[in-house]
Residue frames as qw, qx, qy, qz and C-alpha x, y, z in Angstrom:
[[0.557, 0.821, 0.128, -0.014, 190.47, 147.90, 85.36],
 [0.729, -0.153, 0.216, 0.632, 193.75, 148.24, 83.54],
 [0.377, 0.731, 0.232, 0.520, 195.42, 151.11, 81.76],
 [0.368, 0.106, -0.282, 0.880, 197.19, 154.30, 82.84],
 [0.274, -0.824, -0.439, -0.233, 195.44, 156.59, 85.24],
 [0.072, 0.605, -0.350, 0.712, 196.24, 159.52, 87.52],
 [0.506, -0.251, -0.770, 0.296, 196.49, 157.91, 90.94],
 [0.365, -0.836, -0.321, -0.253, 194.37, 159.43, 93.68],
 [0.685, -0.602, -0.070, 0.404, 197.50, 159.65, 95.84],
 [0.564, 0.261, 0.162, 0.767, 199.45, 161.72, 93.29],
 [0.108, -0.278, -0.145, 0.943, 199.81, 165.49, 93.51],
 [0.296, 0.658, 0.687, -0.084, 196.26, 166.71, 92.77],
 [0.112, 0.871, 0.027, -0.477, 197.54, 170.01, 91.36],
 [0.409, -0.253, 0.649, 0.589, 199.68, 168.57, 88.55],
 [0.552, 0.641, 0.033, -0.532, 198.75, 169.86, 85.10],
 [0.923, 0.341, 0.171, 0.045, 199.29, 167.98, 81.80],
 [0.402, -0.669, 0.419, 0.464, 202.46, 169.87, 80.82],
 [0.645, 0.323, 0.566, 0.399, 202.01, 169.17, 77.11],
 [0.211, 0.001, 0.270, 0.939, 202.60, 171.80, 74.40],
 [0.205, -0.544, -0.585, -0.566, 198.85, 172.09, 73.84],
 [0.486, -0.704, -0.482, 0.191, 198.13, 172.55, 77.55],
 [0.433, -0.354, -0.042, 0.828, 200.87, 175.17, 77.77],
 [0.065, 0.231, 0.424, 0.873, 199.34, 177.04, 74.82],
 [0.350, -0.663, -0.596, -0.287, 195.88, 176.93, 76.42],
 [0.510, -0.617, -0.338, 0.495, 197.26, 178.29, 79.69],
 [0.322, -0.122, 0.156, 0.926, 199.01, 181.09, 77.83],
 [0.107, -0.448, -0.529, -0.713, 195.74, 182.05, 76.15],
 [0.442, -0.708, -0.526, -0.164, 193.42, 182.04, 79.15],
 [0.539, -0.469, -0.264, 0.648, 195.92, 183.64, 81.51],
 [0.252, 0.001, 0.201, 0.947, 196.17, 186.60, 79.12],
 [0.232, -0.323, -0.425, -0.813, 192.43, 187.25, 78.73],
 [0.590, -0.566, -0.550, -0.170, 190.72, 186.08, 81.94],
 [0.332, -0.780, 0.286, -0.448, 190.72, 187.59, 85.41],
 [0.113, 0.387, -0.869, 0.288, 192.86, 185.70, 87.95],
 [0.552, -0.025, 0.605, -0.573, 189.69, 184.51, 89.67],
 [0.842, 0.370, 0.023, -0.391, 188.18, 183.03, 86.50],
 [0.488, 0.560, -0.669, 0.010, 191.55, 181.62, 85.45],
 [0.144, -0.301, 0.858, -0.390, 191.89, 179.79, 88.77],
 [0.721, 0.155, 0.411, -0.536, 188.30, 178.51, 88.50],
 [0.761, 0.494, -0.298, -0.298, 189.04, 177.14, 85.03],
 [0.336, 0.462, -0.804, 0.164, 192.14, 175.26, 86.21],
 [0.358, -0.156, 0.763, -0.515, 190.44, 173.92, 89.35],
 [0.803, 0.241, 0.094, -0.537, 187.56, 172.65, 87.20],
 [0.688, 0.430, -0.579, -0.077, 190.04, 170.41, 85.37],
 [0.102, 0.352, -0.835, 0.412, 191.65, 169.22, 88.60],
 [0.574, 0.002, 0.541, -0.615, 188.23, 168.40, 90.07],
 [0.822, 0.345, -0.176, -0.418, 187.18, 166.65, 86.84],
 [0.500, 0.436, -0.743, 0.085, 190.31, 164.50, 86.99],
 [0.208, -0.204, 0.798, -0.528, 189.60, 163.50, 90.59],
 [0.744, 0.182, 0.263, -0.587, 186.09, 162.52, 89.52],
 [0.727, 0.436, -0.477, -0.233, 187.52, 160.44, 86.68],
 [0.192, 0.364, -0.862, 0.296, 189.80, 158.59, 89.11],
 [0.466, -0.044, 0.639, -0.610, 186.89, 157.84, 91.45],
 [0.807, 0.328, 0.092, -0.483, 184.94, 156.40, 88.52],
 [0.767, -0.139, 0.583, 0.227, 187.82, 154.20, 87.44],
 [0.622, 0.775, 0.107, 0.031, 188.36, 156.13, 84.23],
 [0.687, -0.329, 0.275, 0.586, 191.87, 156.17, 82.80],
 [0.194, 0.821, -0.205, -0.497, 193.42, 158.98, 80.81],
 [0.184, 0.515, -0.711, -0.442, 194.33, 157.97, 77.25],
 [0.032, 0.112, 0.988, 0.105, 192.01, 155.00, 77.49],
 [0.053, 0.638, 0.752, -0.153, 188.63, 156.34, 78.55],
 [0.143, 0.966, 0.193, -0.090, 189.23, 160.01, 77.73],
 [0.615, 0.460, -0.058, 0.638, 191.89, 162.25, 76.21],
 [0.474, -0.598, -0.328, 0.556, 193.54, 164.21, 79.01],
 [0.246, -0.069, 0.201, 0.946, 194.66, 167.04, 76.72],
 [0.192, -0.455, -0.546, -0.676, 191.08, 167.50, 75.50],
 [0.482, -0.673, -0.548, 0.119, 189.74, 167.37, 79.06],
 [0.419, -0.425, -0.141, 0.790, 192.22, 170.04, 80.10],
 [0.104, 0.125, 0.371, 0.914, 191.46, 172.18, 77.05],
 [0.294, -0.573, -0.614, -0.456, 187.70, 171.99, 77.58],
 [0.503, -0.679, -0.443, 0.300, 187.83, 172.72, 81.31],
 [0.432, -0.330, -0.013, 0.839, 190.45, 175.44, 81.00],
 [0.022, 0.045, 0.366, 0.929, 188.64, 177.24, 78.18],
 [0.053, -0.541, -0.837, -0.066, 185.05, 176.68, 79.33],
 [0.068, -0.846, -0.364, 0.384, 184.64, 180.35, 80.34],
 [0.414, -0.063, 0.349, 0.839, 186.51, 181.81, 77.39],
 [0.073, 0.666, 0.591, 0.450, 183.22, 183.39, 76.32],
 [0.281, -0.931, -0.226, 0.060, 183.56, 186.01, 79.07],
 [0.672, -0.123, 0.067, 0.728, 187.16, 186.86, 78.20],
 [0.074, -0.725, -0.122, 0.674, 187.93, 190.55, 78.09],
 [0.004, -0.427, 0.509, 0.747, 188.88, 190.54, 74.40],
 [0.315, 0.289, 0.892, 0.151, 185.90, 188.57, 73.05],
 [0.063, -0.271, -0.474, -0.836, 183.32, 189.82, 70.54],
 [0.140, 0.255, 0.679, -0.674, 180.48, 189.24, 73.06],
 [0.445, 0.153, -0.301, -0.830, 177.79, 188.68, 70.44],
 [0.689, -0.132, -0.654, -0.283, 176.48, 185.25, 71.54],
 [0.767, -0.605, 0.044, -0.207, 175.61, 183.61, 74.85],
 [0.149, -0.790, 0.595, -0.023, 178.91, 183.06, 76.60],
 [0.764, -0.156, 0.626, 0.004, 178.86, 179.25, 76.44],
 [0.770, 0.547, 0.304, 0.123, 178.58, 179.23, 72.64],
 [0.250, 0.932, -0.247, 0.091, 181.00, 182.09, 72.16],
 [0.407, -0.657, 0.634, -0.019, 183.56, 180.32, 74.31],
 [0.821, 0.079, 0.563, 0.056, 183.01, 177.01, 72.51],
 [0.640, 0.757, 0.088, 0.097, 183.50, 178.66, 69.12],
 [0.064, 0.901, -0.417, 0.102, 186.67, 180.37, 70.22],
 [0.608, -0.460, 0.647, -0.022, 188.08, 177.24, 71.88],
 [0.849, 0.294, 0.432, 0.078, 187.44, 175.06, 68.83],
 [0.499, 0.853, -0.086, 0.131, 189.08, 177.59, 66.54],
 [0.221, -0.809, 0.538, -0.085, 192.09, 177.81, 68.87],
 [0.755, -0.220, 0.617, 0.019, 192.48, 174.02, 68.90],
 [0.792, 0.538, 0.264, 0.121, 192.28, 173.69, 65.13],
 [0.255, 0.918, -0.271, 0.139, 194.94, 176.41, 64.84],
 [0.297, -0.649, 0.688, -0.130, 197.10, 174.21, 67.09],
 [0.352, 0.318, -0.842, -0.258, 196.81, 171.12, 64.89],
 [0.404, 0.087, 0.811, -0.415, 193.97, 169.42, 66.79],
 [0.053, 0.232, 0.846, 0.477, 191.64, 167.51, 64.48],
 [0.367, -0.245, -0.192, -0.876, 188.23, 168.94, 63.67],
 [0.688, -0.338, -0.609, -0.200, 186.58, 165.91, 65.30],
 [0.547, -0.268, -0.544, 0.577, 188.46, 166.43, 68.58],
 [0.030, 0.061, -0.099, 0.993, 187.87, 170.19, 68.47],
 [0.501, -0.334, -0.411, -0.684, 184.16, 169.47, 68.04],
 [0.643, -0.366, -0.649, 0.178, 184.19, 167.30, 71.16],
 [0.323, -0.194, -0.358, 0.854, 185.61, 170.22, 73.10],
 [0.208, -0.210, -0.236, -0.926, 183.05, 172.54, 71.48],
 [0.599, -0.425, -0.580, -0.352, 180.22, 170.36, 72.74],
 [0.590, -0.333, -0.575, 0.459, 181.66, 170.08, 76.24],
 [0.171, -0.105, -0.190, 0.961, 181.99, 173.86, 76.57],
 [0.312, -0.227, -0.354, -0.852, 178.69, 174.75, 74.90],
 [0.671, -0.389, -0.544, -0.320, 176.81, 172.29, 77.12],
 [0.409, 0.067, -0.689, 0.595, 178.58, 172.83, 80.45],
 [0.248, -0.020, 0.397, -0.883, 175.61, 174.79, 81.83],
 [0.679, 0.013, -0.344, -0.649, 173.05, 172.25, 80.51],
 [0.348, -0.209, 0.858, -0.314, 172.31, 169.58, 83.15],
 [0.708, 0.281, 0.573, -0.302, 170.68, 166.47, 81.78],
 [0.700, 0.703, -0.059, -0.108, 172.04, 167.14, 78.29],
 [0.130, 0.766, -0.628, 0.049, 175.80, 167.27, 78.82],
 [0.527, -0.331, 0.760, -0.189, 175.71, 163.94, 80.67],
 [0.822, 0.331, 0.445, -0.131, 174.24, 162.27, 77.57],
 [0.550, 0.813, -0.184, -0.059, 176.95, 163.48, 75.21],
 [0.826, 0.306, -0.371, 0.295, 179.80, 161.27, 76.35],
 [0.739, -0.375, -0.298, 0.473, 182.59, 161.11, 78.88],
 [0.379, 0.156, -0.033, 0.912, 184.24, 164.42, 77.99],
 [0.259, -0.557, -0.241, -0.751, 181.03, 166.43, 78.28],
 [0.723, -0.574, -0.378, -0.079, 180.17, 164.71, 81.55],
 [0.700, -0.243, -0.249, 0.623, 183.57, 165.27, 83.16],
 [0.202, 0.298, 0.036, 0.932, 183.70, 168.92, 82.11],
 [0.424, -0.609, -0.281, -0.609, 180.21, 169.71, 83.41],
 [0.779, -0.547, -0.304, 0.037, 180.78, 167.90, 86.70],
 [0.634, -0.030, -0.197, 0.747, 184.28, 169.31, 87.18],
 [0.008, -0.436, -0.070, -0.897, 182.88, 172.82, 86.79],
 [0.609, -0.592, -0.314, -0.425, 180.00, 171.99, 89.13],
 [0.783, -0.326, -0.375, 0.374, 182.37, 170.63, 91.78],
 [0.398, 0.146, -0.167, 0.890, 184.15, 173.97, 91.86],
 [0.322, -0.524, -0.124, -0.779, 180.89, 175.59, 92.95],
 [0.004, 0.193, -0.797, 0.572, 180.83, 173.30, 95.97],
 [0.184, 0.337, 0.866, -0.321, 177.21, 172.18, 95.58],
 [0.356, 0.638, 0.320, -0.603, 174.91, 174.91, 94.24],
 [0.246, 0.520, -0.533, -0.620, 176.32, 174.51, 90.73],
 [0.875, 0.166, -0.181, -0.417, 174.71, 171.09, 90.51],
 [0.265, 0.458, -0.838, 0.135, 177.53, 168.95, 91.89],
 [0.885, -0.274, -0.090, -0.365, 176.36, 165.53, 93.06],
 [0.919, 0.068, -0.280, 0.268, 179.81, 164.10, 93.76],
 [0.096, -0.881, 0.311, -0.342, 181.43, 166.35, 96.34],
 [0.827, -0.473, 0.302, -0.038, 182.58, 163.26, 98.24],
 [0.883, 0.349, -0.024, 0.312, 185.18, 162.53, 95.55],
 [0.302, 0.696, -0.280, 0.588, 187.30, 165.38, 96.93],
 [0.666, -0.412, -0.475, 0.402, 189.01, 164.86, 100.27],
 [0.238, -0.957, -0.082, 0.141, 189.69, 167.79, 102.56],
 [0.567, -0.487, 0.373, 0.549, 193.42, 167.37, 101.91],
 [0.468, 0.320, 0.572, 0.593, 192.94, 167.46, 98.13],
 [0.049, 0.898, 0.386, 0.204, 190.67, 170.49, 98.36],
 [0.407, -0.845, 0.073, 0.338, 193.20, 172.30, 100.54],
 [0.565, -0.216, 0.483, 0.633, 195.98, 171.59, 98.03],
 [0.340, 0.564, 0.568, 0.494, 193.91, 172.75, 95.06],
 [0.092, -0.948, -0.280, -0.120, 192.82, 175.95, 96.76],
 [0.514, -0.687, 0.183, 0.481, 196.34, 176.70, 97.98],
 [0.496, -0.016, 0.540, 0.680, 197.67, 176.42, 94.43],
 [0.001, -0.375, -0.505, -0.778, 194.70, 178.19, 92.83],
 [0.029, 0.274, 0.587, -0.761, 192.94, 180.41, 95.42],
 [0.207, 0.627, 0.750, 0.039, 189.26, 181.11, 94.94],
 [0.162, -0.067, 0.115, 0.978, 189.55, 184.92, 94.91],
 [0.394, 0.407, 0.388, -0.726, 185.79, 185.38, 95.42],
 [0.153, -0.026, 0.827, 0.540, 185.19, 183.25, 92.32],
 [0.164, 0.575, 0.801, 0.020, 181.40, 183.11, 92.34],
 [0.077, 0.858, 0.221, -0.457, 180.96, 186.87, 92.46],
 [0.129, -0.559, 0.494, 0.653, 183.77, 187.47, 89.99],
 [0.179, 0.098, 0.873, 0.443, 182.46, 184.96, 87.46],
 [0.151, 0.709, 0.677, -0.126, 178.88, 186.17, 87.88],
 [0.008, -0.781, 0.039, 0.624, 180.06, 189.74, 87.28],
 [0.113, -0.345, 0.682, 0.635, 181.75, 188.63, 84.05],
 [0.165, 0.345, 0.892, 0.239, 178.76, 186.62, 82.80],
 [0.097, 0.800, 0.499, -0.319, 176.31, 189.43, 83.59],
 [0.040, -0.694, 0.237, 0.678, 178.54, 192.03, 81.90],
 [0.113, -0.120, 0.809, 0.564, 178.81, 189.88, 78.79],
 [0.136, 0.510, 0.848, 0.037, 175.08, 189.13, 78.78],
 [0.056, 0.788, 0.340, -0.511, 174.13, 192.81, 79.09],
 [0.154, -0.430, 0.425, 0.781, 175.99, 193.78, 75.91],
 [0.340, 0.111, -0.628, -0.692, 173.53, 192.21, 73.47],
 [0.755, -0.069, 0.234, -0.609, 170.04, 190.67, 73.85],
 [0.844, 0.272, -0.436, -0.156, 171.31, 187.63, 71.93],
 [0.296, 0.406, -0.757, 0.419, 173.74, 186.95, 74.76],
 [0.171, -0.060, 0.723, -0.667, 171.01, 186.45, 77.35],
 [0.488, -0.227, -0.638, -0.551, 168.06, 184.34, 76.14],
 [0.620, -0.405, 0.260, -0.620, 165.40, 183.79, 78.80],
 [0.947, -0.210, 0.158, -0.187, 165.79, 180.59, 80.82],
 [0.785, 0.360, -0.334, 0.378, 169.50, 180.26, 80.03],
 [0.657, -0.418, -0.292, 0.556, 172.19, 180.71, 82.67],
 [0.296, 0.029, 0.023, 0.955, 173.37, 184.11, 81.36],
 [0.235, -0.507, -0.417, -0.716, 169.79, 185.29, 80.82],
 [0.620, -0.640, -0.449, -0.067, 168.68, 184.37, 84.33],
 [0.594, -0.308, -0.235, 0.705, 171.78, 185.72, 86.04],
 [0.131, 0.219, 0.161, 0.953, 171.31, 189.04, 84.23],
 [0.407, -0.582, -0.448, -0.544, 167.60, 189.19, 85.12],
 [0.675, -0.565, -0.427, 0.208, 168.24, 188.37, 88.79],
 [0.479, -0.143, -0.130, 0.856, 171.02, 190.93, 89.09],
 [0.032, -0.318, -0.251, -0.914, 168.87, 193.64, 87.51],
 [0.532, -0.562, -0.455, -0.440, 165.83, 192.71, 89.61],
 [0.762, -0.604, -0.230, 0.041, 167.31, 191.81, 92.98],
 [0.033, -0.903, 0.404, -0.142, 170.90, 193.06, 92.88],
 [0.261, -0.456, 0.847, -0.078, 172.15, 189.56, 93.68],
 [0.639, 0.136, -0.629, -0.421, 171.68, 186.18, 92.05],
 [0.900, -0.325, 0.057, -0.286, 170.34, 183.04, 93.66],
 [0.874, 0.231, -0.303, 0.303, 173.61, 181.34, 92.77],
 [0.225, 0.543, -0.430, 0.686, 175.64, 183.87, 94.72],
 [0.582, -0.486, 0.250, -0.602, 173.32, 183.51, 97.70],
 [0.980, -0.114, -0.073, -0.143, 173.38, 179.70, 97.63],
 [0.745, 0.376, -0.392, 0.387, 177.15, 179.48, 97.29],
 [0.171, -0.677, 0.420, -0.579, 177.60, 181.23, 100.64],
 [0.745, -0.340, 0.456, -0.348, 176.57, 177.94, 102.25],
 [0.870, 0.374, -0.312, -0.072, 178.42, 175.70, 99.81],
 [0.915, -0.231, -0.089, 0.318, 181.32, 173.45, 100.73],
 [0.598, 0.223, -0.034, 0.769, 183.83, 176.09, 99.63],
 [0.280, -0.662, -0.438, 0.540, 181.95, 178.94, 101.27],
 [0.106, -0.322, 0.166, 0.926, 181.92, 181.59, 98.57]]
């Protein structure tokens, strides 16, 4: 296949470095915990490795700025300054799309990012909504090391994983992110519909004190 791509041998921690990417980083760094911020960045780096393995080329098969924006802002719904009046996936998607439009991204491209964020916890649906949705969902899943639904852990070598985690340490990510999702879900019944990720995490925390996700991730590839 022809076209530009991020070579598998290149620095796996390199970020886009565009004005839009810089603006996204400035936003999420200011409103997310360090643990969730690092998770958001690693999700993009994992998604890009997956794209390389699949022979997908940036700017031909997907827009790298949109992939970065969607991965980096996928947990914006649990940001400390949010309204917290919808389930976190939708709230984050709304906020991300608005941010992109304010930064001169077209409504069509902003809607692609909206879909990718809103559907990132929806296996079997995200994968049918195009390359961007698929890469975002699977990049996020890869950062859970298995229990998040990742089926492609072999795309990440030990050396790549070590580099990513050295640049963006995990900081007890699974517990930290679960804490944030549960706190957001508990603020309003509309935030936690039954059989959704936030609804089930809230129910499990209230019933058992610990979620199945937290338990399963202890034996994941990344060990948290």
